[in-house]
C-alpha positions as CSV (number, residue, x, y, z in Angstrom):
1,M,-0.4,0.1,-0.2
2,R,1.1,3.6,-0.4
3,L,0.1,5.8,2.6
4,V,0.3,9.3,3.5
5,A,0.8,9.4,7.6
6,K,0.6,12.6,9.0
7,F,1.3,13.2,13.2
8,G,-0.6,15.2,15.0
9,G,1.4,18.5,17.2
10,T,0.4,16.0,20.3
11,S,1.5,12.5,18.8
12,L,4.8,14.3,18.3
13,G,4.7,16.2,21.7
14,S,8.0,14.6,23.3
15,G,11.0,12.7,22.3
16,D,9.4,9.9,23.8
17,R,6.3,10.3,21.3
18,I,8.5,11.2,18.8
19,N,9.9,7.4,19.3
20,R,6.9,5.9,19.3
21,A,5.7,7.5,15.7
22,A,9.2,6.7,14.3
23,D,8.4,3.2,15.5
24,S,5.2,3.2,14.0
25,I,6.7,4.6,10.3
26,A,9.9,1.9,10.6
27,A,7.4,-1.1,11.3
28,A,5.0,-0.1,8.2
29,V,8.1,0.4,5.9
30,E,9.2,-2.8,7.2
31,A,6.0,-4.9,6.1
32,G,6.6,-3.4,2.1
33,H,4.4,-0.2,2.1
34,Q,5.7,3.0,0.7
35,L,5.1,5.9,3.4
36,A,5.3,9.5,2.9
37,V,4.7,11.6,6.2
38,V,3.3,14.6,7.4
39,A,4.4,16.3,10.5
40,S,3.0,18.8,12.7
41,A,4.8,21.3,15.0
42,M,5.5,19.4,18.3
43,G,2.8,19.8,20.6
44,S,1.1,23.6,21.0
45,T,4.6,25.3,19.1
46,T,2.5,27.2,16.6
47,D,0.2,28.9,18.9
48,D,2.7,29.5,21.6
49,L,4.8,30.8,18.6
50,L,1.6,33.1,17.5
51,D,1.1,34.5,21.2
52,E,4.3,36.1,21.3
53,I,4.4,37.7,17.7
54,N,3.0,40.9,20.0
55,F,4.4,43.3,17.5
56,E,3.5,44.6,14.0
57,A,4.3,41.9,11.6
58,S,3.8,41.3,7.8
59,D,2.3,37.8,7.1
60,A,5.5,37.1,5.6
61,D,7.4,37.8,8.8
62,R,4.5,35.5,10.9
63,A,4.5,32.5,8.3
64,E,8.5,32.3,8.7
65,I,8.6,32.5,12.7
66,V,5.1,30.2,12.6
67,S,7.0,27.5,10.4
68,M,9.8,26.7,13.0
69,G,7.6,24.7,15.0
70,E,7.0,22.5,11.4
71,R,10.9,23.0,10.7
72,T,11.9,21.6,13.9
73,S,9.3,18.2,14.3
74,V,10.1,17.2,10.9
75,R,13.9,17.1,11.6
76,M,13.5,15.5,14.7
77,L,11.4,12.6,13.2
78,K,14.2,12.0,10.4
79,A,16.5,11.8,12.7
80,A,14.6,9.3,14.7
81,L,13.4,7.4,11.3
82,S,17.9,7.2,10.1
83,A,18.6,5.5,13.9
84,R,16.1,3.2,13.4
85,G,18.3,2.5,10.1
86,V,15.2,3.9,7.8
87,D,15.9,6.0,4.7
88,A,14.3,9.3,5.3
89,V,14.4,13.0,4.1
90,F,12.8,15.7,5.7
91,L,10.6,17.9,3.3
92,E,9.8,22.0,4.3
93,P,9.4,25.1,2.0
94,G,12.3,25.7,0.0
95,S,13.5,22.1,-0.5
96,E,13.9,21.2,-4.2
97,E,11.5,18.8,-4.4
98,W,8.9,20.4,-1.8
99,P,5.0,19.8,-3.0
100,I,2.6,22.4,-2.0
101,I,2.6,25.6,-4.0
102,T,0.0,28.7,-3.8
103,N,-0.4,31.7,-5.7
104,D,-0.1,35.5,-5.1
105,L,-3.8,35.1,-3.0
106,G,-2.4,32.3,-0.9
107,E,-4.7,29.6,-3.1
108,V,-3.0,26.2,-3.8
109,D,-2.3,25.8,-7.3
110,V,-3.8,22.7,-7.8
111,E,-2.0,22.0,-11.8
112,A,1.8,22.9,-9.9
113,T,0.9,21.0,-6.6
114,K,-0.2,17.9,-8.5
115,Q,3.0,18.3,-10.7
116,R,5.2,18.2,-7.8
117,A,3.2,15.9,-5.9
118,A,3.5,13.4,-8.4
119,D,7.1,13.6,-8.8
120,L,7.4,12.8,-5.1
121,A,5.3,10.0,-5.2
122,G,7.8,8.4,-8.1
123,E,10.7,8.6,-5.4
124,L,9.1,6.9,-2.6
125,D,10.4,3.5,-2.9
126,G,12.7,2.4,-0.2
127,V,13.0,6.1,0.9
128,V,10.3,8.3,3.1
129,P,9.9,12.2,3.0
130,V,8.9,13.6,6.1
131,I,6.7,16.7,5.1
132,T,6.2,19.6,7.1
133,G,2.3,20.1,7.8
134,F,0.8,23.2,7.3
135,L,2.9,24.9,5.3
136,A,3.1,26.4,1.7
137,Q,5.4,28.1,-1.0
138,N,4.6,30.3,-3.2
139,D,5.9,31.1,-6.8
140,A,8.4,33.7,-5.7
141,G,9.4,31.0,-2.9
142,E,8.1,32.8,-0.1
143,I,6.1,30.9,3.1
144,T,3.0,30.6,2.7
145,T,0.1,28.6,5.2
146,L,-3.0,26.4,4.8
147,G,-5.0,28.1,7.6
148,R,-6.1,26.2,10.8
149,G,-6.1,22.2,10.6
150,G,-3.3,22.8,7.9
151,S,-1.6,20.2,8.7
152,D,-4.5,17.8,7.9
153,T,-5.2,19.6,4.5
154,T,-1.7,19.1,4.0
155,A,-1.8,15.1,4.3
156,V,-5.1,15.0,2.4
157,M,-4.2,16.6,-0.2
158,L,-0.9,14.6,-0.5
159,G,-3.1,11.8,-0.1
160,N,-5.1,12.7,-3.2
161,Y,-2.1,13.9,-5.4
162,M,0.2,11.2,-4.5
163,D,-2.3,8.7,-5.5
164,A,-2.3,6.9,-2.1
165,D,-4.8,4.2,-0.7
166,E,-4.8,5.8,2.6
167,V,-4.2,8.7,4.4
168,V,-3.7,8.2,8.4
169,I,-4.7,10.7,10.8
170,V,-2.5,10.3,13.9
171,T,-3.9,12.6,17.1
172,D,-4.4,12.3,20.3
173,V,-8.2,10.7,20.1
174,E,-9.4,7.0,19.4
175,G,-11.0,8.8,16.1
176,V,-14.3,9.3,16.1
177,M,-16.3,9.2,19.0
178,T,-19.7,9.0,20.1
179,G,-19.6,11.6,22.4
180,D,-17.2,14.0,24.6
181,P,-15.7,11.1,26.4
182,R,-14.6,14.6,28.9
183,V,-18.1,15.1,29.1
184,V,-20.4,12.1,28.3
185,E,-20.1,9.1,30.3
186,G,-19.7,5.4,27.8
187,A,-18.4,7.4,24.8
188,R,-16.7,5.1,22.0
189,N,-15.2,4.8,19.2
190,V,-17.5,5.0,15.6
191,G,-15.5,2.1,13.4
192,R,-16.9,4.2,10.6
193,I,-18.6,7.3,9.6
194,S,-19.2,9.4,5.9
195,V,-17.5,12.5,5.0
196,D,-20.9,14.4,5.2
197,E,-21.4,13.3,9.1
198,L,-17.6,14.2,9.9
199,R,-18.0,17.4,8.1
200,N,-20.9,18.7,9.9
201,L,-19.3,17.6,13.4
202,S,-16.0,19.4,12.3
203,F,-18.3,22.7,12.0
204,R,-20.0,22.4,14.9
205,G,-16.3,22.3,17.0
206,A,-15.7,18.0,16.9
207,E,-11.8,18.5,16.6
208,V,-10.8,15.4,14.7
209,V,-10.2,16.4,11.3
210,A,-10.2,19.6,10.0
211,P,-12.9,20.4,7.5
212,S,-10.8,22.0,4.9
213,A,-8.7,18.6,4.3
214,L,-12.3,16.5,3.9
215,S,-12.4,18.4,0.3
216,Y,-9.5,16.8,-0.9
217,K,-10.6,13.6,-0.2
218,H,-12.5,11.0,-2.7
219,E,-14.4,7.9,-2.9
220,H,-11.5,5.7,-3.3
221,L,-9.0,7.3,-1.1
222,G,-9.2,5.8,2.4
223,V,-9.3,8.3,5.5
224,R,-8.5,7.0,9.1
225,V,-8.3,8.6,12.4
226,V,-5.9,6.6,15.2
227,H,-5.0,7.5,18.6
228,Y,-0.8,8.1,18.4
229,Q,-0.7,5.7,21.7
230,H,-2.6,2.7,19.1
231,G,1.5,2.7,17.5
232,D,-0.1,0.8,14.1
233,L,-0.5,3.1,11.3
234,L,-1.9,-0.2,9.0
235,T,-4.9,-0.9,11.4
236,G,-8.1,0.4,14.0
237,G,-9.1,4.0,14.5
238,T,-12.4,5.8,12.6
239,Q,-13.1,5.0,9.0
240,I,-13.9,7.8,7.0
241,E,-16.0,7.0,3.9
242,G,-17.2,8.4,0.9
243,E,-17.0,12.1,-0.8
244,F,-18.3,15.5,0.1
245,E,-20.4,16.6,-2.9
246,N,-21.5,20.6,-3.6
247,L,-24.8,19.9,-4.9
248,I,-27.9,21.9,-5.5
249,D,-30.9,19.9,-5.4
250,M,-34.6,20.4,-5.6
251,Q,-37.1,18.0,-4.4
252,E,-39.4,16.8,-7.2
253,H,-42.5,16.5,-4.9
254,E,-44.7,19.4,-3.5
255,L,-44.1,19.7,0.5
256,A,-46.9,20.9,2.7
257,C,-46.3,22.9,5.5
258,L,-47.8,22.7,9.2
259,T,-47.4,25.5,11.9
260,V,-48.0,24.3,15.3
261,A,-48.9,27.6,17.2
262,G,-48.6,28.3,21.7
263,R,-47.4,31.2,23.5
264,A,-46.0,28.3,26.4
265,I,-43.8,26.8,23.7
266,R,-40.7,28.5,24.4
267,N,-41.2,27.2,28.4
268,S,-42.5,24.2,27.6
269,P,-40.1,21.2,27.7
270,G,-40.8,18.4,25.3
271,I,-43.0,19.9,22.9
272,L,-41.3,18.8,19.9
273,A,-41.1,15.6,20.9
274,D,-44.6,15.0,21.9
275,L,-45.9,16.3,18.3
276,S,-43.0,14.8,16.4
277,Q,-43.8,11.4,18.1
278,A,-47.9,11.6,17.4
279,L,-46.5,12.0,13.7
280,R,-43.6,9.2,14.0
281,A,-46.3,6.9,15.0
282,A,-48.2,7.3,12.1
283,E,-44.9,6.6,10.1
284,I,-45.1,10.3,8.7
285,N,-41.8,11.1,7.8
286,V,-41.1,14.8,8.4
287,D,-38.8,16.6,5.6
288,A,-37.6,19.8,7.7
289,V,-38.0,21.5,10.5
290,A,-38.4,24.4,11.9
291,S,-39.0,26.9,15.7
292,G,-39.8,29.9,16.5
293,M,-40.5,31.5,19.9
294,D,-44.0,31.1,19.6
295,S,-44.6,28.6,16.6
296,I,-43.2,25.0,15.3
297,T,-43.4,23.8,11.6
298,F,-43.4,20.7,10.2
299,Y,-42.6,20.0,6.3
300,V,-44.3,17.0,5.4
301,T,-45.1,15.1,2.1
302,E,-48.0,16.7,0.6
303,S,-49.9,13.6,0.5
304,V,-49.5,13.3,3.8
305,A,-50.7,16.5,5.1
306,E,-54.3,15.8,6.0
307,K,-53.4,12.9,8.0
308,A,-50.5,15.2,9.7
309,E,-52.7,17.9,10.8
310,A,-55.3,15.5,12.3
311,L,-52.4,14.6,14.4
312,L,-51.1,17.4,15.4
313,H,-54.8,18.7,16.1
314,E,-55.5,15.7,18.5
315,E,-52.1,17.2,20.0
316,V,-53.6,20.8,20.3
317,V,-57.1,19.8,21.9
318,G,-55.4,17.5,24.1
319,G,-53.3,20.2,26.3
320,T,-53.0,23.6,27.4
321,T,-49.7,24.7,26.0
322,L,-50.6,24.7,22.3
323,S,-53.5,27.5,20.8
324,S,-53.8,26.0,17.0
325,V,-52.2,24.3,13.8
326,T,-52.7,25.1,10.2
327,V,-51.4,23.5,7.0
328,E,-50.1,25.4,3.8
329,D,-50.0,23.2,0.8
330,G,-47.7,23.6,-2.9
331,V,-44.2,24.2,-1.1
332,A,-40.9,23.5,-2.9
333,V,-38.1,23.1,-1.2
334,I,-34.0,23.7,-2.7
335,R,-31.3,22.8,-0.6
336,V,-27.8,23.6,-1.3
337,T,-25.1,21.6,0.0
338,G,-21.5,22.3,0.6
339,G,-18.3,21.8,2.3
340,E,-17.0,24.8,1.9
341,L,-20.1,26.7,3.3
342,P,-18.7,27.9,6.6
343,N,-15.8,29.5,4.7
344,R,-17.9,31.9,2.1
345,P,-18.9,35.2,4.2
346,G,-21.8,36.1,2.9
347,I,-22.7,33.0,1.0
348,I,-26.2,33.3,2.7
349,Q,-26.5,36.9,1.4
350,S,-25.7,36.1,-2.0
351,I,-28.6,33.5,-2.3
352,L,-31.0,35.4,-0.4
353,T,-30.7,38.9,-2.4
354,P,-31.3,37.9,-6.2
355,I,-34.2,35.9,-4.8
356,A,-35.7,39.0,-3.2
357,D,-34.9,41.2,-6.1
358,A,-36.8,38.7,-8.4
359,G,-39.8,39.4,-5.9
360,I,-40.1,35.7,-5.1
361,N,-41.2,35.4,-1.0
362,L,-39.4,32.6,1.0
363,Q,-41.6,31.1,3.5
364,D,-38.2,29.5,5.7
365,V,-34.6,29.4,5.2
366,I,-33.5,26.7,7.3
367,T,-29.2,25.9,7.5
368,S,-27.3,23.4,8.9
369,A,-23.4,23.4,8.9
370,T,-23.1,22.3,5.5
371,S,-26.8,23.4,4.0
372,V,-28.9,26.3,3.4
373,A,-32.7,25.0,2.6
374,L,-34.8,27.3,0.8
375,F,-38.5,26.7,1.1
376,V,-40.6,28.9,-1.6
377,D,-44.1,28.4,-3.5
378,W,-44.3,25.8,-5.8
379,E,-44.8,28.0,-8.7
380,D,-41.5,30.0,-8.2
381,R,-39.3,26.5,-7.7
382,E,-38.0,26.6,-11.3
383,E,-37.2,30.6,-10.9
384,T,-35.3,30.3,-7.9
385,L,-33.4,27.2,-9.1
386,E,-32.3,28.9,-11.3
387,I,-31.1,32.3,-9.2
388,V,-29.3,29.6,-7.1
389,Q,-27.3,28.0,-10.2
390,D,-26.4,31.8,-11.3
391,H,-25.2,32.8,-7.7
392,V,-23.7,29.8,-5.8
């Protein structure tokens, strides 16, 4: 197999941990696998360096300063590998074989990086390159950076462009967990998770793999997260499956909008659960839910709207919390899905403004970490779809 193994700062946080990392790399090489290694700065070195820049500094100077963490890590790890008889070289910006190139805007030059990564992949037989994560180099030879989580991005990008079989992210967690083990009891490892699921978790605080890295994962590139104490790059951890697609999708069938109102909703725990359970018991699928201070709205397929309204009405008259339920037919939904949405400031406005300019009324806008759902009248669906396609 051809592997790209990324070692996070915690996994390289001491001499003992560097030895552990080197042992796992040497074992994989001994087993006949080709390896490229990406190394983060040891421990919290990058954050410490950033904290010390309490003076005016240019972007170029800041990049040079913070690069020192990764530059130290690759030298330490290369030395540890050499001590084990592994033929290793360290690569940093300025090296002749350095792979990751950015343009003047700091964006990855895809064609140049692909070519350099392919050239590097052709030299993996018997040699392990240890590559600084997080860093890049522009055409002028100046150091640039890939942003927060950049070492993950380095690893998955190189895994893609070097035609690797798998990228292994070595970090201080047991892969993806069912919950934060520092907060909940009984948290356990998730053996497999989709890119879509992980990206939503990542954009909402799960520090497993940087969301920017997952944009480089394709269907046939394996990405796995393992704990640095595991000691084996070839097994264990959480397997991340699939690839993330940017989509603009219009649902083919009409929806109905059912709104339940009640002034006490905000102070009544369990109301949403009670209403959802009534629909679930009748096997009515809910397409989307929106909540306000005094109302809860359910979107369901129009063909079951009458049945759903009757069930929700029973909940209204059966208690004192809710006031009324109403239904509106003929609703369309257009969804925009893309993992980079949170990294595009103003993206929501760029979608909504032209829709408003066209005189189209939006019934609802529901957003998640990586998607936007627009609810409009059924008759406005085609025009809305065209506007969204033109502006996303």
